[in-house]
C-alpha positions, -999 to 999 in steps of 0.1 A, spaced: 843 -658 -720 814 -633 -716 795 -659 -693 826 -662 -671 830 -625 -667 793 -621 -657 797 -650 -632 828 -635 -617 812 -600 -614 781 -616 -597 803 -635 -573 823 -604 -563 792 -584 -556 777 -612 -535 808 -616 -513 797 -590 -486 765 -610 -482 783 -642 -473 787 -651 -436 821 -646 -420 831 -679 -404 850 -685 -373 864 -719 -363 838 -747 -367 821 -757 -334 831 -789 -318 807 -819 -322 777 -815 -299 783 -778 -294 758 -751 -306 762 -729 -336 773 -696 -323 762 -665 -343 775 -630 -339 747 -608 -351 767 -575 -351 780 -558 -382 809 -573 -401 831 -544 -389 823 -552 -353 829 -589 -359 863 -582 -375 874 -562 -344 868 -591 -320 845 -621 -319 840 -655 -303 864 -680 -319 836 -704 -331 812 -676 -341 800 -669 -376 788 -635 -385 753 -629 -397 740 -594 -390 707 -594 -371 687 -578 -399 698 -605 -423 694 -636 -401 660 -647 -413 670 -648 -449 705 -663 -444 701 -688 -415 691 -718 -437 725 -717 -454 743 -724 -421 716 -742 -401 690 -759 -424 678 -780 -394 653 -760 -374 661 -781 -344 698 -770 -344 711 -755 -312 719 -718 -318 736 -693 -295 733 -656 -304 752 -625 -291 758 -589 -301 771 -558 -283 744 -554 -256 718 -581 -262 693 -560 -281 702 -571 -316 705 -607 -305 670 -605 -290 657 -592 -323 675 -620 -341 661 -646 -316 625 -634 -323 631 -636 -361 644 -671 -358 616 -683 -336 590 -668 -361 604 -690 -389 604 -722 -367 638 -724 -350 632 -735 -314 666 -742 -297 679 -706 -295 697 -689 -267 703 -652 -265 736 -649 -245 735 -611 -246 768 -593 -252 803 -604 -263 814 -597 -228 787 -621 -215 800 -647 -238 836 -643 -226 824 -645 -189 806 -677 -199 839 -693 -210 840 -686 -247 873 -675 -262 878 -647 -287 895 -649 -321 
C-alpha cells in the first residue's frame, strides 16, 4: 500500500508538467505546439495544438515528437517565445520547424480555435 501511495503522490505532482493536448492532427499535418503558458492555452488555443511552454520545449519535445524530422509548427502570443522555442529545437536537431508567430496569425492562416 505504501508503494501505491508514493506512486500516486509522484503522479499528482507531475501532472502540471504534462503537455495539454488538443485534437490530434490529421494525417500528414504538422504537429502544432502552443508555447505559451498553460493559463494562456486554457483561455484559447488552436484546436490541434498541444501546450508545451517555450522554456520547457527542449526537455519535453521527445515525448510528443521523437522523430527529429517531424514537421512542427510553433506559435505564442507575439512570436517572440515561439522564436526562442524554434532556436531551442534546432539546437537539438529538429529541422522542419515553422514559427507561425501569434495565435492571431494562426487564425488568419486558417487554423481554428478550441
